[in-house]
C-alpha positions, 0 to 999 in steps of 0.5 A, a space after each residue: 290260699 294265694 293271699 296268705 302266700 303273698 303276705 308270708 312273702 311279703 314278710 319275709 322279704 321285708 325281714 331279710 331286707 331289713 336285716 340285710 341293711 342293719 348288718 350292712 350298716 353295722 359292718 361300715 367302716 371307714 377303711 384307709 384307701 389302698 393305692 393300686 401301684 399301677 397294677 395291671 394283673 386284671 388286664 393281663 388276666 382278660 388278655 390271657 383268657 381272651 387269648 385262650 378263646 381264640 386259640 380254642 376257636 381256631 383249633 377247633 374244626 368246624 362240624 361237618 353234616 354227618 354222612 349217615 344222617 339224612 339232610 331232609 327227612 323226607 328227601 330220604 324216604 
């Protein structure tokens, strides 16, 4: 049974790989290069996300140990 599953999985992977290659080759075309024009939108987005992470870490208080939960189970008994 294990050999049958291995053969089926290998056959499926081969068919998928061939189909992927065939479709990728079929969709290839030499499109014209589009100039970036110095756009910095990606950098600004990355900086904005970083700033939000820093603000969240500063605004979130550090968790303190709960007074009702004992620190060590052996010491509380």
